[in-house]
N, C-alpha and C positions, 0 to 999 in steps of 0.2 A: 302325072298319068295322076287326076283327080278318084280316076277309082277307089281309090286308097279311103277314100271317105267315106267309100260306101260299104263296107269293110267293117263287122266287126270288131273288133279290140283284138279276143282270142286267134284272128285271120290273119292279121298284122306280121305273128311270129313269123318268120323266117321268109318274110315278102322279101322276093329282089326283080328291079326294073328300070328302064331306060326316060330318064325323067326330060319333060319340054324343055327343061333346063339346061340339060346336053350332056347332063348325065349320068350315071346310074348308079343309082344306092340300091343299097343292101340292108335290112334288120337281120339282123346275127342274134336273135334273142330266139331259141327251139322252139319253146310251149310259153305263150300269157296266158295260165287260168286265171280266171276272174270269176266269181262267186260266193251262194252261200253252201256252208261244208265243205268248201274244196279242200280241205286243213292237209287230209287226210290221204292226199294226193303226191304227198311228195315223194311215197315209196313207190309210184306211177314214175316219176322223173328219173329216184335215184338207180333205178332199175339196171341204167346204162352201164355204173359205178360200182358196181355187188363184189367187181374182185379187187378194190380197196378198200381204205376207212372213210368212214364222214366225218368232216369234223365243223362242229356246228358252235354259229361264235352270236352270243347274245352279252345283255347287261345283264341287272336286275333287275328289270322291269319288264322288260322280254321275258325273258328266264323264266318268271314266275306267270305270265299271262299265256304264252302254248312251246317254246321252249323246248320247255321238259319233258311238256307231254309227246313233241316230233323225236327226241332222241329215243322216246321207251319205245314206239311204237318205229322209230326207225329198227333199233333193235330184238323186236318181240319177231321183225317181217329177217328177219336171215341179218342185218347189217353190219357192217364193225363201229357203228356213230360213235364219237367224244365229243365232248364238248367244252369250250373256254371259256367263262363268264366274268364281264368283265365288274367286280367291285368295287371300285376304288375309289374317284372322284366322282363327282354331279354337276353339274351334266359331264359326259365323255365328249373330252376334247380330240378330232380325229388329228394325234399328232406324231410324231418320230417315234414317242416313246410308246404310245397305244400298237401303232400300224409295226414295230420291230419285236412288239409282246409277240404280234399272233405268229410272225418268221416265227420267235423259236420256238410255239405252240404244236406250228403248223409237224402233225407226225408224219417219221417218212412210209411209204406207200398207201398217201393220202391222194382219193381219186377224183373229188367235188369238196367242195364248202358251202353247208348252205347256212345264210345268215338270218336271221333273224329280228326285225326289229325296222327302222327307217332310211334319216341321212345321216348321222354317222357311221350305225353297221357297219349302213349297205357300200358308204362311200371307201369306207377303211380294206372291206374284205372282196370289194371290187378291187383295189391294188393289191390289195392279196395275190389276188388270181392272178393279175396280169403278171407279177412279176417269177410268180412261181409257175406259173402258167399251168395249174388248178384251175379248171374253170367253179363257177360261181351258182347257188339259183338263192334269192331273196325272195325272206316272206316275210310280205308287210303287215307291220302290224298298223302303221297308223298311214292313213293318209294327208300325208303331212308336206309333202315335197315330191318336187320333177325329179329325181336322182333315183329311182329305181327302170326305166328302161335307158339310162344315161349311157353315155362312152365313154365319161369323163367321172374322175374324186379331186373335190378340193379339198386340201390336207392346208392344216398348219405345219409352216415349214418355217425352221427356225423364225418362231413368234409373226410369220404372214400367213397368210391365206392365196394360196399357188392351188391353178387346178389342175392335175395332171391327167395327160388321152392316158386310157387303160383299154375295158375291151367290156364289151356288152352282157348281161348275165345269160345263160344258159338259161336259167326259167324265171316266170317273176309267177309268185302264187300271193292273192289276193280274195283272202275272206274276210265274204259284207260283218260275220259275226264276230272276226275279231276284230272290222274298221269301223263298225260301231259305234266300240263300245270306248275310241279313244279319245283324249280330256278333246275338253273343246275348242279348249290352244294349240292342240293340234286342230283339229279342221279349220278352223281359223288362219293356220298357219299354211294350208294346202291351198286352202282357197286363194291364200295373199298371192303365192308363188305363184300361182293359174291365173292373176290381176296382174303382175308384172307385163305375160305377155302381151298387153298394150303397150306401155310404152321398151318395152324390149324391139316390136316388129315397127315404132316405129327408130325406135334409134336405124336397127338395119335400113330402112325403105332410105333413111337422112344419108347413111350409106352407100346405098348404093347410087342415089342421083347425086349427090355430088364426087364422088371419090371411085365411080364405076363399079364399087368393089361387088361379088360376086354373090347371087341372087335368086333365088330359086320362087319361085309361088308356091308350086303344090307343097312344098314343107311352109306355105307362111298359109297354105290354107288346113294342113294339122292340125297347127297353130289355133286357130279361128275355133275352128268346130272345140278342140279342149274348150276354148273358151268358152262356145255357144251350149255349148253341156254343164259346166259349170252353174255362170246363169242366170241357166232358168230355172233352173232348179235350187237355188238357196231359201228359199223358206223350207225345204224338204232337210235338207241338209242340219240345218239348227233344229230340227227336229230328230235327227239321225234318223231319217228313216232309210231304210237300207240299200232302195232303188237309187235316192239320191244320193246316198256316200260309195253308192259305188261309179255314180254317173262321174263322184268327184278324183274317184281312185282313179276308173277309165282315161278323164284328162290330163290328170297324171302321168299316169303314162302313160300319151299321145306326144305330151310337151316332151319326156324324153325319147322317145324313136322320133322328136326331130330333130332333137340334139346328131343323134347316132347317122338320121342318111345324109348329114350335110360331113358330119365327119367332126364338130366343136359347137359352143354353146349359143350361139349368135339368135338364132330363131327362138331362143328359151330367155336370155342374159343378156342386158346392157347394164342400160348408164343407174335403176333402180338395183340392179342385183350389187354393181359397184358400191352404190351406198350402202344398201346392206353390211358389205362385207367387209370395208371401214368399221365401221358402229364393232363390229363380229370379235376383229381385230384388237381394235383397239382394249374391250372390255378383258379379250385374253391375256394382251400386254399388261392389264390392270389387275387378272389373278378375279377380275367380279363378275358375277351372273349377266344377262344376254337373253333378248328375245329370243325366241325360236327365232330362222331364217326368213322361213315365209311372212311369221308378222313384221319383220324388221323389212319384205323387200315389200309387202302390201303399202304398209307407209311409206316406205319409199316413192316407191308409184306414185302417191302421193303429191309427191316434189317434184318426182321430176317431168309429171305431168305441167304442172303450175311453170316452169321452166319451156316449157315447152309456148306456152300461152303466151310468157313473156316475148317469147320470143318468135314469135307465128308472125310477124312485120317481115321478119328478112327469112323468112322458108321459104322456099322451090318455090315455088307458085303451083297449086292444087294437091299438094301437102294434106291429109287425111291427118290431127293429129289427137291424142289422147284428149279428154277433157276431164280433168281433174273434178267438178263436184258430178259424175255419175262414179267414177272411181270409191270419191269417200261416200257415196247413195251405198254403193256396191258393198265398202268393205264393213256398214255403221248396221247394213243391214243385220249382218253376220252377227255385229257388238265388240268387232277386231276395234282397235285403234286404225286410228285414220292421221294421226297427229304424230310427230316423234316426242316433243316434251310429254306428251299423257303415253308413249311406246316407253318413253324411260330415258330417254336421248337428252343428253349433257348439251348445257344451249352452245356453249365455244365448240364442245365435239360434234353437233350442226354442223354450225356454221365451215367448221374448217375442212366437213365431209362433205362439201357442195365442192370445193375450193379442189380439193387435193383428191376424190374418190378415183377421179378419170386414169389416176400415177398407178391404182389399183392390176391393171391390165389396160396391153397396149390395143384397145379398140374404141374405135370412134363411137361417140354416140355427142348427144345433144349439151353434156359438159366439153367436149373438145369445142365443138361450133358454136357455142355464149363465149369460151375462153378464145376464140380469135378472132372475134367479132369484138374482142375486148371489153367487153359485160359480165365475166362470171363472177369477182367480188362484189360489183355494186350488187347483181342478182343473190348473191350472196347472200348479202346485207341485208338486201329488201328481202327476202326468206325466213330467215331468223325473224329478224320484228314479226315478220307475221305470223310466225307459229309460239313466237318468248316476247310477245308483248309484257 
């Protein structure tokens, strides 16, 4: 049902339809509220839950940006709202410790969770929502990742990144007044996460052709629409134009919806995400800072597209592949890194990630295809030489 492509982002909430792929798709988000000056509509969204307590989750940054005001507004309107603010380590790691702390802090009779933040806060709140069967609302503070509308939570468990099946948010609130003030690095991260769909979709197509993996063209078209919105508005995004920022945020929401349509992250995550996750887990194990997830994904998409180009003669006939020059050019127009060395990835880590990133998740990608051809180590060496000569 390609009619979904003609709907406004807000109209996708609650959508349910029989698809030409043979499956019935549902979008289990009750409300998507995106625009300028919409933050106050949290009281409207929360009205159904006034019988219980409202648990607000934030960190130091998001508390000062808008979470404090949200708590005050809810209390003024007669809600019993209370907050937990992560004030410790920076950046916050979505691990067992953080998740356990939130479960400890949830009070009895809590009817709704309101998460105020972006990637980490959203992933933690989603998992608490899933485990405790308490609906949650995400108020986005940066268009930095595509997990807002997703149904999965990538968490660090036992020092390894594991993606857990969870739930849709009850509602998403995206206010342009908040989003446009996010640090440029976070805007670049959101754009990088979107660019990663170029290689993710190629991996899905490769798996369909070689392994007869389930494939949904409608979902692919949703992701491609998200991509187009961003590519056509790069300069506006860099200028922090409200319309362009909202196009980016809507694209990220659409990408998350695509994940929910088929129930896993295949439409939005492939070899580029495996590589980014590999870098992130390595940094966490060492206790050192790492780039934002979307920044890593964008750079990894360059590497993966180069691998596609190296393997082009061995790919199924007629298969479209991502062009590394195009991805590099798009990243450079935003001022983002398009080179793992410039991103800060160590040479040895980079080579190791090309060879072993596919072990992050049992999902067929160009890494697996190259390994089956007996060329992965060879091309890992060539790519390492290319970036670290």
